[in-house]
C-alpha positions as CSV (number, residue, x, y, z in Angstrom):
1,M,123.4,274.0,189.1
2,K,120.9,271.2,189.8
3,K,123.6,269.0,191.2
4,L,124.8,271.8,193.5
5,S,121.2,272.2,194.8
6,I,120.8,268.5,195.5
7,V,124.2,268.4,197.3
8,L,123.3,271.5,199.4
9,V,119.9,270.0,200.4
10,L,121.5,266.7,201.3
11,T,124.2,268.4,203.4
12,L,121.5,270.4,205.3
13,L,119.5,267.3,206.0
14,V,122.6,265.4,207.3
15,A,123.5,268.4,209.5
16,T,120.0,268.6,210.9
17,F,119.9,264.9,211.8
18,A,123.4,265.2,213.4
19,L,122.4,268.2,215.6
20,T,119.1,266.5,216.6
21,A,121.0,263.4,217.7
22,C,123.2,265.4,220.0
23,G,120.5,266.3,222.5
24,A,120.2,265.2,226.1
25,P,119.6,261.5,226.6
26,K,116.2,260.2,227.5
27,P,115.4,259.2,231.1
28,A,114.6,255.6,230.1
29,D,117.9,255.3,228.2
30,L,119.9,256.5,231.1
31,K,118.1,254.3,233.6
32,E,119.1,251.3,231.5
33,K,122.6,252.5,231.2
34,Y,123.1,253.0,234.9
35,E,121.5,249.6,235.7
36,K,123.9,247.9,233.3
37,E,126.8,249.5,235.2
38,G,125.5,248.0,238.5
39,Y,123.8,251.1,239.9
40,T,120.7,251.0,242.0
41,V,118.2,253.3,240.1
42,I,115.1,255.1,241.2
43,M,113.3,257.0,238.5
44,N,110.1,259.1,238.3
45,E,108.6,260.5,235.1
46,S,105.6,262.7,234.7
47,E,103.4,263.3,231.7
48,D,104.7,266.8,231.2
49,G,108.2,265.5,230.2
50,T,109.9,266.2,233.4
51,A,111.7,263.4,235.2
52,N,114.0,262.6,238.1
53,L,116.6,259.8,238.3
54,T,118.7,258.9,241.3
55,A,121.4,256.3,240.8
56,S,123.8,255.0,243.4
57,K,126.7,252.4,243.5
58,G,128.2,252.2,247.0
59,L,128.1,255.1,249.4
60,T,129.9,257.8,247.5
61,N,129.2,257.1,243.9
62,T,125.8,258.7,243.3
63,V,124.1,261.0,240.9
64,T,120.8,262.8,240.7
65,I,119.5,263.7,237.3
66,T,116.6,266.0,236.6
67,W,114.9,266.7,233.3
68,F,113.2,270.1,233.5
69,A,110.2,271.4,231.5
70,S,112.4,274.1,229.9
71,E,116.0,274.8,229.2
72,D,115.8,278.1,231.1
73,S,114.6,276.2,234.2
74,A,117.6,273.9,233.9
75,K,120.0,276.8,233.5
76,Q,118.6,278.5,236.6
77,A,119.0,275.2,238.6
78,E,122.5,274.8,237.3
79,E,123.5,278.3,238.4
80,A,121.9,277.7,241.8
81,A,123.8,274.3,242.2
82,K,127.1,275.9,241.2
83,N,126.6,278.7,243.8
84,N,125.7,276.3,246.6
85,N,128.1,273.4,245.8
86,L,129.3,272.8,249.3
87,L,130.1,269.1,248.6
88,K,132.1,270.0,245.5
89,S,129.9,267.7,243.4
90,T,130.3,267.4,239.6
91,I,127.6,269.4,237.8
92,Y,126.7,268.8,234.1
93,R,123.9,270.2,232.1
94,N,122.8,269.2,228.6
95,G,119.7,271.1,227.4
96,K,116.9,270.4,229.8
97,M,118.8,267.8,231.7
98,L,120.9,268.5,234.8
99,A,123.1,265.9,236.6
100,I,124.7,266.5,240.0
101,G,126.8,263.9,241.8
102,S,130.2,262.1,241.9
103,E,132.5,262.6,238.9
104,E,132.3,258.9,237.9
105,A,128.5,258.7,238.1
106,V,127.9,262.0,236.2
107,K,130.3,260.9,233.5
108,L,127.8,258.1,232.5
109,A,125.1,260.8,231.8
110,K,127.3,262.4,229.1
């Protein structure tokens, strides 16, 4: 019974760490990732945890990524973007992060 308890606790710990690691990437991490891929990057971060990153490579390969204060705000922005997507941009949301841009550029945010 004691071994079963230990195994159960270890399994829960591993699952917790795995789920925590699957969150949205941090702004600084994505900035570095885009720069390594040859993108020109402009990023603004504020103390409240929100941030904006715009990356471009050529004229048509661009992305704008916003980290919102709450997941609800990100969901509302995602819905608005989908309803007003005149340029047929790729839209991707992960938690509080929302990326809108070319398919190739948005793929790097995943």
